[in-house]
N, C-alpha and C positions, 0 to 999 in steps of 0.2 A: 657324117657331116650333113646329110640331107635332112630336111624337115620330115615330120611324120607322114604328111600327105605325099611329098615327093618320094620318100623312101618306099612307101607302099606301092606307088605306081611303078617304081624301078623293080621292086620285088615281083610284082605280077608280070611285068614284061619279060623278065629274065628267066624265071623258073616256071612260068605258066601255072601259078598257084595263087589262090585267093585266101587260103586259110590264114587268119590273122595272128594266131597265138605265137607261132614260131617267129614270124616277122617282128612282132612287137617286142619279144624278148631279145632277139638279135639286134634290133634297132637300139634298145636301151643299153645293152652291154657294149655295143660298138661305139656308141656316143659317150660312154664313160671311159673309152680307150682300152677296153679289155681285148686282148688278142684272141683270135678265133679258137686257137687250140685250148686256151683256158676256159673259154665259154663252153665248148663242147665237152671237155673233160669234167667240168663242174656238173653238167646235166647228166653225163654218163654215170657219175657217182650217185646222183639222186635216183636214176633209174635202177642202178645196182642195189642201192639201199632198200627201196620200196619193193623191188622184186624179191630180194632176200627175205624181207619181212613177211610178204604175202605167202611165199612157198613154205616158209618156216611155220607160219600160222596154219597152213593147210596140212601140216604134219610131216614135212620133209626134214630129214636129218641135216644138221648144219653142213656136214661135209658134202653130201649129195647136192644140196642147194648151192653151195659154193661152186661146185663144178659146173652146174647148169648156168648160173648167173655169170660166172667169170669166163668160161671157156666154151660154152655151147655155140655152135655155128650161128644160130639165130640171134643170140645175144651179141655176138661180134658184129653181125649185120647191123643191128640197132646202134651199136657203139660207133661204127666206122662209116656206114654207107647210108642207111635209111634214116637220114637226119630228122626230117619232119615227122616221120612215123614214130621215132624215138619219143617225141614229146606227146604224141597221141597215146602211146602205151604208158608213159609215166602217169598221166591223168586217169587212164583206164584202171591201172593197178591201184591208184589212190582211191578210186571209186569203190573198188572191191574191198579195200581195207576199211575205209571210213564210210560205212553204209549209210550213216545218218546225213552225210553230205554228198551222196552219190550223184544226185542230179546236177549239182554244181560241177563235179569232176567229169561226169559224162559229157556235159555241154562243152567244157574246156577241151576234152579229148577230141570231140568232133570238130571243134574250131581249130585244133592243132593239126589233125589229119583226118580227112573224111573217110578213109579206109576203116577206121575203127567203128564206123556205123555197122559194119558186118557183124562184129562180135557183140555189139549192143543189141542188134536185132535178134541174135541167137539167145542172149540173156532174157530179152523181153519175151521171146517165143517160149523159153523154158518156164518163166513165171506165169505166162498166160495158160500154158498147158496144165500147170499145177492147179491154178484157180478154176479153170473149166472143169477139171476132174473133180475138185471139191464141190463145185456148184451142182454138177449132175448127181453127185453122191448124196449131198445134204440139202441142196436147194437153198444155200446161203451165199451171200456175197460179202467178201471181206471188205470192211469199210476202209481200211488202210490202202488196199489195192485200188479201190474206187477213187479215193483221194489222190493216189499216185497217178492214176490215169488222167484225172482232171488237171493235175499239175503238168504232167509230161506231154500231153497232146498239144497245148499251146506252145510249149518250148520247141517241140519237134517241128511244128508248122513254121514257127519263127526262124528256126535254123535253116529249114528248107528254102524259105523266102530269101534269106541272106546268101545262101550258098547255091541256089538253084542253077545259075549259069555254070558254075564250076562243076557241080555234080553232073549236069547234063553233058558237059564237054568231056568229062572223064568217062562217062558211060559210053558215049559215042566212040571214044578212043579205044576202049578195051573190049567193047561188046563183040562177041563172036561165039557161036555155039561150038563147044569143044568136043573132042572124042573122049572115049572112056579112059585112055591112058593118062589124061590130066588128073584123074581122081585117085590114082593108085597110091600115091604117098598119103593123101588124106584118108583113103580107105584103110591103110595100115594103122594109123593112129586111132581111127574110129574103132576098129576091131580090138586094138589093145585097150582102149578106154572102156569098152564093154566088159573086158575081162576084169579090170580093177575097180570099176565104179561101184559105189554102194547102191546106186539106182540106175538101172539100164534105161528107164524111161527118160531120165535126165540126159543121158548120152544121146539118145535119138533126138530129143528136143533141141539140144545144142548144135548137133552136127547137121541136121537136115538143112537149115539155112546155109551152112558152109558148103555143102554139096551143091546146092542150088547156085550159089555165087561162083563156085569153081567151074561149073559148066558154062557160065556166062563170061567170066573174066579170066579163067585159066588158074591153074594151081599155084603158079609162082607167087602170086599175091595173097593167096588164101592159106597156103601150107603153114606159114609162120603162125597164123592165128589158130590153126588146127593143132599144132604142136603145143601151144600154150593151153588149149583146152584139154589135151591129153594129160598134161602135167596136173591140171586141176583135178582130174579124176583119178590119177594114179599115184601121186606123190605121197599120199597118206599110207598106202599099203607097204608095210614093213619099213616105214619112214623113207621110202624111195629105194631101198635095197631090194628091188625086185627086177626080174628079167627084162621087163618092158622098158623101165626107166634106165637101167644100166646099159642095155643094148643101144638105146638112142643116144646116151651120153658118149659111148665109145664111137658110134657112127659119126656123131657130130664133132667129136674131137679130131677125127681124121679129116672131115670136111673143113674144120676150122684151121687145121695146119695148112692146107692148100690155099684157103682164103687169105690167111695172113701172109703167106709167101707172095701171093699176087699183090697185096697191099705194099709189101716191102719192095 
């Protein structure tokens, strides 16, 4: 019932967040009289649909993908708990599916939840490492990459200007140099990714930023992204019927059972 401006002020004051995408969607649905449970369930369905499409596109067997999307611990966290991150992941997955519109979806992902900047940095680091390798090998610059940089840099600067207060407050809240135990879970999926990946260079490029951010912000917020990266590298091998994927599915099924009991 609040106006857009009043609603946004209320949103910022009550959950200490300035990301506008989740607020704007919640504001629209609530003013149309849609109950919260239907609003959340609708976007859970969208998350499940695009996650299924992406993992299937990467080579996952439909049954394996079903188990991961429907019953994995991290999927349930996105369905039930990490509500704003859910929207960030939806747009992130859409960026990976619709590469011709990736900059639009990357921007929406960041405006939905700033944590997705970590995985976007990893993807940029991967692309940059490939292009630098090609440049030093052939002394040629890819024109498409150069154009992408020209487009992406102003967008990145603009997003930082819009969200700088929020980003700095989050950084101050979570910054703390961690000990080695924080990276154990991430280390496990990193090693598993090395085993199944077609290119080990890509694994190092993707995971190096994740390890860096884990030491700064802790594993709790990064492990979910690390697990998704592991699936990216491993789901193609035997269509997901491999020891690494099956072990994580069983482990997360157990974790999911306890998580659901806590919710109930």
